N, C-alpha and C positions, 0 to 999 in steps of 0.2 A: 144402324148399330154395327160397331166394329167387333169382330171376333178374332182375338189374337191369341187364344190359348190352344194348346195341344192337349187333347183329352184322350186317354186310352183305357179301354176295357180289355185287358189282356186275356188271351185264351190260354189257359194253363191248367194245372191239377187243382184238386179240391182245396177248399179253404181250411186253415187251421182255425177252429171255432171255439168260442166260449158263448154260452147262451144257447138260443134254439138252433136246431140242426138244419142247414140247407146246403148239404154237400152237392156238388155239381160235377159231372165228368169233365175231363179235358176236351177242349174244342180246338183241333189242329187245323183241319181243313173244312171248307164249306162245300155242300152238295150244290149241284145246279139249282135245286128248288130253293135251298136257303139264300143263295146268291140272289135269285129272283125276288125272294121276299125282302131282302135288304134293299134292293133298288126301289121297291114299291112301298116301304114302310112309311107310315104317316107319323108315328110316334116311336120313341125308343122302346116303349113297353111292348109294341107289335112284334118285337124280335127278342123278347126277354129270355125266351128259352135257348137261344144261341149264345147268349152272353155268359162267359165264365170270368170270375175275378182273379186277381193276382193270387198265385198259389201260396205266397208267404204272408198274405194278409190275415190279421187276427180280427175276430168279430166281437163286438159288444151290442147287445140289443136289449131293449125294454119293451119289446113287442113279442108276444107269444106266437103270433103267426105272421112273420114278416116276409114271406116269399114274394108277395106283390111289391115289396119296397126295394128288394135286392137290384133290380135293373136300373134303378136310379143311380147307383154307384158307377154304372157304366158311363154316365154323362158327367159326373163330377170330377173336376180337374184336380189331381193329386197335388200338383205343385203350387197350385193358386189359393189354397186355403178357402174353399168354398162350401157353402151348405145350401140345402134346399129343405123346404117344409112341406110335407105330404100328409094328407088325411088318409086314415085307414081304419076301418072297423069303428067309425065314430070317434076316434082319437086323432090327435095331431101329433106329428113326430118331426124332429129336426134331424137331418141326415148329414153327416160330415165324415171326413177322414181325419183321424189323429194320426200325426206322423212322429216317428222317432228316428233321429239321425244316429246311425250306428251300424254295426255289423250284422248281417243276415242271421237270424236265430236269436239275437239278443231279446227281442220282444216276443213273449210267448203267449200272453193274454192280457186283458184289462181286468184288473181286480175290482173295479167299481169306479164310480165318479161322483162328485159332489156338484150340486146345481145351486146357483144363487141368482135370483132375478134383481136387476137394477133398472127400474123403469121398463123400457121395451127391449132391454138387452138381456140375454142369458149368458151368465158366466159359468163355464164348465172347467173343473179341474179333474184330469184324468189320473188314474192310479195304475200305472203300467206294472206288469209283472215280468221281470227279466229272468233269463236263464243264466243262473250262476253269477259270477262277478264280472261286471262290465270293464273290460280292459281300456285304458286310455292309449290311443294311438291312431292309426289311419283307419277312417271309417269309410265304408263303400257306398253310402247313400242312405236314403230314408227306407224305413219299414213302417207299413201303414196298418193301422186298425180302423176298420170301418164301424161307425158307431151310429146307432139309431136310439134317439133319446126321446122319451115321451114329454110333451109339453103340458104345463098346468095352466099356461096363459098365453096370450098371443105375443109374438116377439118379432122385431124386425132387425135384430142385430145379434151377433154371437161372438163370444171370445172363447177360446180353448187354450188353457194354461197361459193366460195373458196375451195370446196371439189373437189379433182381430181377423175374423173370417168375413168374407163378402158373400152376398146372396148370388147364387148361380145365375148367369146371364147368357148362357149359350156358348157354343164353341165346337171345335172339331172332335169327332168321336171315332173310335175305331171299334168295330165289331168283327171278330175273326181277323182277317187280314184286309179288310176293306174299310175305307174312310168316307165319312160324310160330315154333315154339319147340323147341329141342333139349335133351336132358338132357346129363350129362357124357359120355356115350359116343356122342354125336351121334345118338341115337334121337330120332325125332320125337315130341314129347309134345303139341304143339298143331299141328294140320294147317297146312300152309303154303298158307293160302288167302285170308289177309286183305289188304285194300289198304293198311292202316296198322296198326302194333302198336307203340306207344311207351309210355314210362314216363309215368304220370299222377300222380306224387307231387306233394304240396303242403306247404308250411310248415304245421306243426301236426298233420300226419297221423301216426297211429301205425302205420299200415300202408303197404304199397307197392300201387299200382294201376297198370293199363294201360288205355290207350284203344285200341280197335280199330275199324276200319271195314270194312264189308262192303256192297257195292252202294250206296255213297254215304251210308249211315247209320252213326252212331257208337254204340258201346256201351262198357261198362266190365268189365274182369276184375279179380279180386283177385290177390294176390301168388302165389297157386298156380295162376293162369290159369284159375280158374273164373268163368264168366260171371255177373255179378251184375246188370248192366243189359243188356238185349238191344239189338242194333243197331237202333235205331228212331229215333234222335235226330240232329238237324242239328248241334247243338253241345251239349257238356256242360262245366259248370264245377264244380270241386271246392268244396265248402263245409267239410265235416268228414267223419269217417269214417262217419257215418250220414246224410249228407245231400248231394245233388247238385243243382245248378240245370241244367235242360235246356231245350232249344228244340225245338219241333215246328212243323209247319204250322198256321196259325190256322184252326180249323174252326168258330169261334163268333163271331168279330168280323166287322164290315163292312170287308173288305180293299179295297173300292174308295174308301174315304174317304181323303182327303189326310192325315188325322191318325191313320191306323190303319197296321197292318202285316200282312204276309202270314204272320208267325210269332207264336207264342205261347210264353211262358216259364212254367215251372212248377218247384217244388221237390219232389224225390221222395226217397224213402228207398232203402236198398240193394236192395230188392226191386222198385223201381219204382212203389211206391204214392205217390200225390200227397199231399204234406203241406201245400202251399198253392199258390194259383193255380188256373188259369192267368191270367197277365195279357197283354195284347196288347204285343208288342215283340220286339225283336232284341237278342241279347246275344252278343258275340264270344266264341270259344273261348279267346282269350288273356286274357280278363278274370279277375280274382281277387277272392275275398272274404277274403283272408287278412290284409288291413290291420286296424288297430286299430279301425276303424269298422264292419268287416264289411260294407262297401258295394262297388258296382260300377257302372260306367257302362253304360247301355243306350240303345237308340234306338227311336223310334217315328215313323212318318211322315217320316223323313228328319231328324229333330232328336233331340239327345241330352239324357239326363237321368240320374238316379241312383236306384238302388234298393238296399235292404239285403238280407240273406240270407233274410228272410221275405217278400221281394217287396213291401215297402212302398215306395211311391215317395217319395223324400226330396227330390229336384229334379224338377220336372215336365219332360218331354222336349219342350222348346220352344227349345232353344238350338242353335247351329251346331255347337259342339264343346265338350267338357268335358276339361280336364287335370287329373288327379289328382295332388296334391303333398303331400309330407309326410315324416315320419320314423317311428320306432317309437313315438313319444309323441304325435304329433298328425297330423292330416291335414286338408287343405282342398282346395277346387276352384277352378281358374281357369276361368271360364265365358265363352265367346265368342258375341257376338250382333252382327251387322252391323259386324264387324271391330273391335268394341270389347270390352274385357275387364273382368271384375269377379271378386271372390272370394266365394264362398259357403262356409259351414261345413258340418259333417256333420249338422246339423239342418235343412239347406236354407235357412238364414237368410242373406240377402245381407249381406256385411260391408263391402264397398267400392262406391263408385260406378262405373258403366262408364266406362273411360278409353280413349283412343285411343293406348295404348302397346302394346307387344308383351306377349304372354301371359307371357313370362319376366319382363319388367319389372314387370308387375303383381304376379306371384307373389313376386318378390324384394322389392318394397316392402312387401307384407303381411308377409312373413317377418321383415323388419327391424323393423317395428312391434311384432311379437310379442316380439321379442328386447328391445326397449326397455322394454316393460312388464315 
C-alpha cells in the first residue's frame, strides 16, 4: 500500500466546541516519557492523551460521550476529505472533517446537519454558522469542523455537501512534534519518532519516496517506508530512482579557505554507495536536477555556480547569485556579479555581456533574442 498523505494532529489550544465538552490543554513540548511512549505505540489510541487538535476547529457531535473517538481525528487527513467508521457504546459513528474555505473565525459552529441514505452511501449536508457577514476577497485557507455523526445503517461511502469523501487508508501522522505512519486501522507501522517525514517525490520518478529527519540529519524511505538512505546527511536532492545528491560535513577540504566550504557534495545510489564526488560545496535541499539540462545551482565560499547530476562543475562558483530560467525545451542562467547581470548557457558559455539591468530585464532580453532567431 502506498501512503502519500500528510496528516497532522496539531498541538495547540483548546477546541471551540458545540455539543459535548472535550476541552484539552495545549501540548507544545513532549517529555522524555511521552517521547518513549510515541516510539513504542502500537495504535494511535495508545497516545490519545498526548493529542490535541487544531485550536480553531469547531466540533459537532451526535455522541454524548465521545472522548474515546477524539483521537481518531489525529489520523484523519484534513486535505484529503476522508472518513472512518468507529464503534462506540454499542453504536456506529462516521467521523470526518467538514472544511470551510475562508478567513479564520468565519466558521463559529455547526448549526446541525441533514442525513440522507442512498443505498450504502450517506449524504450529509452541513449547516455552518458564520460570524457576521462573510466578506468576499482573499481567503487564508480552510477552517475545519470535526464531525461525529451517528449511523442508522451500514455505509461504505460518504458525501458531505456533495463532495465525495474516501475511507481512511493510512498515512503520515504528527503527534506533538514527532512524525510516524499509520495503516488503515490506525495501527502504528512506522514509529512516531521522526522530526520530519514528508513526501520526496520528484518529476520523472517511477516510485514514491519520503524524506525523514532524526537528530538533525536527513535520510530517505521508499514508498513502503523502508529506510534506503540512513539519516546522516544535511541535505538530499533527488536525481532519479537510483541516484541522489547528498551533502555532508567536509572532512577532506581546507574549510578555513575563503573559497572553500564546510560541506561536501556527493552522488550516491539507493544503498548510499558513492557514485561520484565528493566535491567541495553547499547544495540547497530545494534544488532540483529535474530540468532538461539535469543541472542545479550550488555554492562554495559564499559564491554560486552550477553543477550537473554527475557533479561536473558547469559554471564556476564565483558569482553573487544565479537565477535558473527556461522551459521544457531550453534552459539558461542569469548570473549576477557586482550588481550587473549576464546570461550563461548550460555549457557554461557566457552568451551576453554583463549589464546594469535587473536580472529579469536581462533574462527577458535574451529570451526575446532567442524567439527572433
